[in-house]
C-alpha angles and dihedrals in degrees: 000000000000125000088246092056093048091050092050091050091050092051092051091049092051091048090056092050094051095042109146114263090237090068094051120097110245117227112208117230111245098209097191133118132209110204091146106151141347125199136204137161124240105190105306094337122099114220120197120188110212121203116223100174144281139242143172126257132183122265087231087075086081119084137204094051137070121251090253091052091049092052091048091049092052093045090053089060106028101028089236134081109218124175091217127043135198123247132188130214112214134179127190132221118205121196109191093174090253102047135034105212127188115202107205122342106228125239101300110191093337099085100049132229117002095030134083095066100128097096093046091048091047088056091046089053090060103264134104124226088237090065094062109100101172132039117191118197120206086197141329106261114132095254089061102039103031092087092059089089136042125240089272094050100258123134108275090206103037098183097047131103114216119227129193137158114277094236089054094051092044091052102045098039094046116110091200093053091048091051091054095046122103116261091253090063098047093091091056093053092047092050092050092050094045094049103036105034093075090053090049093048090050092051091246098115112083131178131218138196117237114247096034120101116252089194131355105293095008117100132168117223126199113248099166125175106073084062129354093257101029106155141191125205122220116203118192118187130162094347093310129107139201130182120209098203104179113205102354088122124027099177121021097203089063116024100049093055092034110032090170091076112105125192127238095248097051108125089215110016096186092052092045090055091048092049093048095047093050095045095048090053092049096045093049090051094047096040089224118176110246132208112195128193095215105028114110108284129307084025095202123128147087138293112234129189112246106193114240090355095071109232140335135208121245111192120209117250127243114273142162120261113253 
């Protein structure tokens, strides 16, 4: 190749590099995520975390600290001090080999755009809603019961029986309790009645007593405070254990290090704080695997003692199913 040819090639290459932006083809940013589902084994049981959606909420939702303290607490963990934080809504599917159990159902149509993805992600994970035969509710807030029904009000899991703690059912379906509740809580009571009364009338809403096995190796435990009948579910299979603890923690950057922080929609904030503090201590000591409804998806990991800073969350890493 001659020097003249090389020079011409170099010029053409440079021209391509400095091509005006107006002549370039723009590629739109997609700006979507696909968390979907995440699967682990606990003994012989298959556990699938199902993503329902996520949203932001203000730091001022947390109680028992000033706004400045809250920002400092978050900065200590995240290195930033936002005024709003992100929260996930997670449900969990348990396949014992004999039962297909859904723990909480997400918000369905109640929470607006970006939510209501549990059923689609359940399908993506390889199951059909018709295969679910038990639904266990940690409590009856809208982001846990909204997914019980489809957009047109039909049962989203037509072959499932719904189970909840008796104190929870008695509270949310009680006309007298609703009448005594503040105006801000009236929507929650109405949603619970609208969604759950048809299941009750059809004989498909059952209650349980905490401390008594629902199935061999599956026991509900009372974790009251966030709501009167707030419940966790302990599954023990093949010498391994996992606790589905519902809403014990709403935001991991705050409530692990500072268990004293209640949230504005706790039914009994003082009891919720007491329950959380005791459970975090026990879970850290036992090294029990945790599945949390509002911890960043997939919401599965361990509670670890963190010296003077209370506790911290250690999420499990991605791994293949064996």
